[in-house]
ZAMARGU-4260 file (C-alpha; in steps of 0.2 Angstrom, whole numbers, plus 5000, padded with zeros to 4 digits):
<rodrens>
0) 3746/5538/5087 | 3735/5533/5101 | 3717/5532/5099 | 3708/5547/5106 | 3695/5536/5115
5) 3708/5530/5126 | 3705/5534/5144 | 3714/5547/5155 | 3719/5534/5168 | 3729/5524/5155
10) 3738/5538/5147 | 3744/5544/5166 | 3755/5533/5177 | 3746/5524/5190 | 3749/5524/5209
15) 3760/5511/5217 | 3753/5497/5227 | 3759/5504/5242 | 3752/5522/5238 | 3736/5514/5235
20) 3735/5503/5251 | 3739/5519/5261 | 3726/5530/5253 | 3713/5517/5255 | 3717/5515/5273
25) 3715/5533/5276 | 3698/5534/5268 | 3692/5520/5276 | 3697/5528/5293 | 3688/5544/5288
30) 3673/5535/5284 | 3672/5526/5300 | 3674/5542/5309 | 3660/5550/5299 | 3649/5535/5303
35) 3655/5535/5323 | 3650/5554/5324 | 3634/5552/5315 | 3630/5538/5327 | 3635/5547/5343
40) 3625/5563/5336 | 3609/5552/5334 | 3611/5544/5352 | 3615/5560/5361 | 3603/5571/5352
45) 3605/5588/5360 | 3617/5582/5373 | 3635/5587/5375 | 3645/5573/5365 | 3641/5578/5347
50) 3651/5594/5340 | 3635/5600/5332 | 3627/5600/5350 | 3642/5608/5357 | 3641/5622/5344
55) 3622/5625/5348 | 3627/5626/5367 | 3641/5639/5363 | 3629/5649/5351 | 3617/5649/5365
60) 3629/5655/5378 | 3635/5668/5367 | 3617/5675/5364 | 3615/5674/5384 | 3631/5685/5386
65) 3624/5698/5373 | 3608/5699/5383 | 3617/5700/5400 | 3629/5715/5394 | 3614/5723/5386
70) 3604/5722/5403 | 3619/5728/5413 | 3621/5743/5401 | 3602/5748/5404 | 3600/5743/5423
75) 3618/5745/5431 | 3623/5763/5431 | 3634/5774/5441 | 3628/5784/5455 | 3627/5799/5445
80) 3615/5791/5432 | 3628/5787/5418 | 3629/5770/5410 | 3644/5760/5414 | 3655/5762/5399
85) 3671/5769/5394 | 3672/5778/5379 | 3690/5780/5372 | 3694/5795/5362 | 3707/5791/5348
90) 3722/5801/5342 | 3731/5800/5326 | 3750/5801/5325 | 3758/5811/5311 | 3774/5822/5308
95) 3777/5840/5307 | 3789/5848/5294 | 3800/5862/5298 | 3812/5871/5287 | 3829/5872/5296
100) 3833/5891/5300 | 3851/5897/5294 | 3863/5899/5308 | 3864/5918/5306 | 3844/5919/5305
105) 3837/5931/5317 | 3831/5922/5333 | 3812/5927/5337 | 3800/5921/5350 | 3787/5907/5344
110) 3769/5914/5341 | 3753/5905/5344 | 3753/5900/5326 | 3770/5889/5327 | 3761/5873/5332
115) 3771/5873/5348 | 3765/5862/5362 | 3752/5869/5373 | 3743/5862/5388 | 3729/5851/5383
120) 3715/5860/5392 | 3717/5875/5381 | 3719/5866/5364 | 3708/5876/5352 | 3705/5864/5338
125) 3706/5846/5335 | 3721/5847/5323 | 3732/5857/5335 | 3746/5845/5340 | 3747/5838/5357
130) 3765/5837/5357 | 3780/5842/5346 | 3797/5835/5349 | 3812/5845/5351 | 3804/5862/5350
135) 3820/5872/5353 | 3830/5864/5340 | 3816/5866/5326 | 3811/5884/5327 | 3827/5891/5335
140) 3827/5903/5350 | 3824/5900/5368 | 3807/5890/5370 | 3802/5879/5384 | 3807/5861/5384
145) 3791/5853/5378 | 3791/5840/5392 | 3790/5854/5404 | 3774/5861/5398 | 3765/5845/5404
150) 3762/5839/5422 | 3777/5836/5432 | 3774/5817/5432 | 3783/5818/5416 | 3798/5828/5421
155) 3810/5813/5419 | 3804/5807/5402 | 3815/5811/5387 | 3807/5820/5373 | 3805/5812/5356
160) 3820/5815/5344 | 3817/5825/5328 | 3825/5818/5312 | 3831/5825/5296 | 3823/5823/5279
165) 3833/5833/5266 | 3834/5850/5273 | 3818/5848/5283 | 3817/5844/5301 | 3803/5831/5305
170) 3794/5831/5322 | 3783/5817/5328 | 3766/5823/5335 | 3748/5818/5338 | 3731/5825/5338
175) 3713/5821/5341 | 3706/5810/5329 | 3688/5815/5333 | 3683/5797/5334 | 3678/5787/5349
180) 3677/5769/5353 | 3664/5761/5366 | 3672/5747/5376 | 3656/5739/5381 | 3648/5739/5365
185) 3665/5731/5357 | 3662/5717/5369 | 3644/5715/5365 | 3649/5714/5347 | 3661/5700/5347
190) 3648/5690/5358 | 3634/5694/5346 | 3645/5689/5331 | 3649/5672/5338 | 3630/5669/5342
195) 3625/5674/5325 | 3637/5664/5315 | 3637/5649/5326 | 3617/5649/5327 | 3616/5651/5308
200) 3628/5637/5305 | 3614/5625/5314 | 3600/5633/5305 | 3608/5632/5288 | 3613/5614/5290
205) 3596/5609/5295 | 3589/5617/5279 | 3602/5609/5269 | 3609/5626/5263 | 3625/5624/5272
210) 3631/5606/5275 | 3641/5609/5291 | 3642/5592/5299 | 3645/5584/5282 | 3659/5597/5279
215) 3667/5595/5295 | 3667/5576/5295 | 3670/5572/5276 | 3682/5587/5272 | 3688/5594/5288
220) 3682/5612/5284 | 3670/5625/5291 | 3674/5641/5282 | 3660/5651/5290 | 3669/5649/5307
225) 3684/5658/5300 | 3673/5671/5293 | 3666/5674/5310 | 3684/5675/5318 | 3689/5687/5305
230) 3678/5700/5312 | 3676/5694/5331 | 3694/5692/5332 | 3698/5709/5326 | 3686/5717/5338
235) 3694/5706/5352 | 3712/5714/5348 | 3705/5730/5347 | 3698/5728/5365 | 3715/5721/5371
240) 3724/5736/5363 | 3713/5749/5372 | 3715/5740/5389 | 3734/5742/5387 | 3732/5761/5383
245) 3734/5760/5364 | 3723/5773/5356 | 3731/5777/5340 | 3717/5775/5327 | 3729/5770/5313
250) 3738/5758/5324 | 3722/5750/5330 | 3717/5749/5312 | 3733/5740/5306 | 3731/5728/5321
255) 3713/5723/5317 | 3718/5722/5298 | 3732/5709/5303 | 3721/5699/5313 | 3708/5699/5299
260) 3721/5693/5287 | 3726/5679/5299 | 3710/5671/5301 | 3707/5672/5281 | 3724/5663/5279
265) 3718/5651/5291 | 3702/5648/5281 | 3712/5646/5265 | 3724/5634/5273 | 3709/5623/5279
270) 3700/5623/5262 | 3716/5619/5254 | 3717/5603/5266 | 3699/5599/5259 | 3704/5600/5241
275) 3718/5587/5245 | 3705/5576/5253 | 3694/5577/5238 | 3709/5572/5228 | 3713/5557/5238
280) 3696/5551/5234 | 3700/5552/5215 | 3718/5546/5217 | 3714/5529/5209 | 3706/5535/5194
285) 3717/5550/5191 | 3733/5542/5193 | 3749/5548/5200 | 3745/5567/5194 | 3732/5568/5208
290) 3746/5563/5221 | 3758/5577/5213 | 3745/5590/5214 | 3740/5585/5233 | 3758/5587/5238
295) 3759/5605/5230 | 3743/5609/5240 | 3751/5603/5255 | 3765/5616/5253 | 3753/5630/5249
300) 3743/5624/5265 | 3757/5624/5276 | 3763/5642/5269 | 3746/5650/5272 | 3746/5643/5290
305) 3763/5649/5294 | 3759/5666/5286 | 3745/5667/5298 | 3757/5664/5313 | 3768/5679/5306
310) 3753/5691/5304 | 3745/5686/5321 | 3762/5686/5330 | 3766/5704/5323 | 3749/5709/5332
315) 3755/5703/5348 | 3773/5709/5347 | 3766/5727/5345 | 3753/5725/5359 | 3767/5716/5371
320) 3780/5729/5367 | 3768/5744/5370 | 3761/5736/5386 | 3779/5733/5394 | 3787/5749/5388
325) 3772/5758/5396 | 3775/5749/5413 | 3788/5757/5425 | 3795/5769/5412 | 3799/5787/5414
330) 3781/5792/5409 | 3776/5783/5426 | 3789/5790/5436 | 3787/5805/5448 | 3803/5813/5454
335) 3805/5810/5473 | 3791/5798/5473 | 3792/5782/5484 | 3792/5765/5477 | 3774/5762/5482
340) 3769/5777/5474 | 3778/5772/5457 | 3770/5755/5458 | 3753/5762/5459 | 3756/5770/5442
345) 3757/5753/5434 | 3742/5745/5425 | 3730/5736/5436 | 3731/5716/5438 | 3715/5713/5427
350) 3725/5721/5412 | 3740/5709/5415 | 3726/5695/5416 | 3719/5701/5399 | 3736/5702/5390
355) 3743/5685/5395 | 3726/5676/5395 | 3722/5680/5377 | 3739/5678/5372 | 3738/5660/5377
360) 3721/5658/5370 | 3725/5665/5353 | 3741/5654/5352 | 3729/5639/5356 | 3719/5642/5339
365) 3735/5642/5330 | 3741/5626/5339 | 3725/5617/5334 | 3726/5620/5316 | 3745/5615/5317
370) 3739/5599/5325 | 3725/5596/5313 | 3738/5598/5298 | 3750/5587/5306 | 3738/5573/5308
375) 3732/5575/5292 | 3749/5573/5284 | 3751/5558/5294 | 3736/5551/5287 | 3725/5552/5302
380) 3709/5559/5293 | 3697/5554/5306 | 3700/5568/5319 | 3690/5582/5312 | 3676/5582/5324
385) 3688/5583/5338 | 3696/5599/5330 | 3679/5607/5328 | 3675/5605/5345 | 3691/5612/5351
390) 3687/5628/5340 | 3671/5630/5348 | 3678/5628/5365 | 3692/5640/5362 | 3681/5653/5354
395) 3669/5652/5369 | 3682/5652/5383 | 3692/5666/5375 | 3677/5678/5372 | 3670/5675/5389
400) 3686/5678/5399 | 3689/5694/5389 | 3672/5700/5390 | 3671/5698/5410 | 3689/5703/5414
405) 3684/5719/5404 | 3668/5721/5413 | 3675/5716/5430 | 3690/5728/5428 | 3681/5743/5420
410) 3662/5742/5424 | 3659/5733/5440 | 3652/5744/5455 | 3667/5739/5465
</rodrens>
């Protein structure tokens, strides 16, 4: 039996010469990159060339936007003295269940308690359905077509079709959620989150409580970035959804939750890469087992990354499907109206700009991490400062564009 004092490195198979050479090369280049970035930081101080300085600049500009939007709220009012804001009342979708009447059952006229659709102007309570599908089929008897109760603008629409579950008929409906969202303060909130987190990173780094520069350069990670994104990006998605007319409370909750999960997956993937880098530095001592573990971590890293593409992709599939379904469909058609009148019922141009600009910018975040991981797998672990700069710039640009498009389209005097 081998002596118990035998070292762990002798018990395990060692790395081959080529593997050691490759790992030493990667580590040397990473160390050179760290020295180069630190030298650049010392030389440029508070200038633009250091990612630390760029982060401080972005935090300051986010704070400026918070102040500007608060001042606009206080000083820029409508002619009637109201603040320039749009408060969205939310609704909730649900289903109404009806027992099918026998064919020989007497046909009676519906009463006020049958939960049939009525004009929204006379709805007595929040839970009174705004719309019920297929009224005639559900209660039997001669009841009006639900779509004809509403404005003539909807006359060409097909009403939603009820479904059968067992012997029950299920009809889609929706009602007031008794909740509202302020578009103005959503915009202020995601600017404030970025200012708070990015400014805190600088303060915590200076006090030694959070090694921001060391974490980015040596391990390629900044988990506070993804913590901020998990909240600010979720708010941005809610703002985009409101701009395309999506006001279902549970749908907004689901889209925000999916966005939150996306950012958590991105943070986990980045932390996994940092663990791989730590293992690279101990590979000579730990033997081939460290390399095997690192390959397993790489698989987990890519799995988390691509799962993030799926969750955020689902968010934009819903947003785009809802947006394009609402453009030029029967809900926007007027019988006998001219083509020009029909076009006027489409969303304004700034909404198109929001949808497509934010789609491209959100994709850019994913592409940044894809490139980061691809370069890491290729052994080029000396690019982390560039990745951090990319994230800082993309965050600043995406929030600034969304914030000012929302203001320009909704709140600007003209």
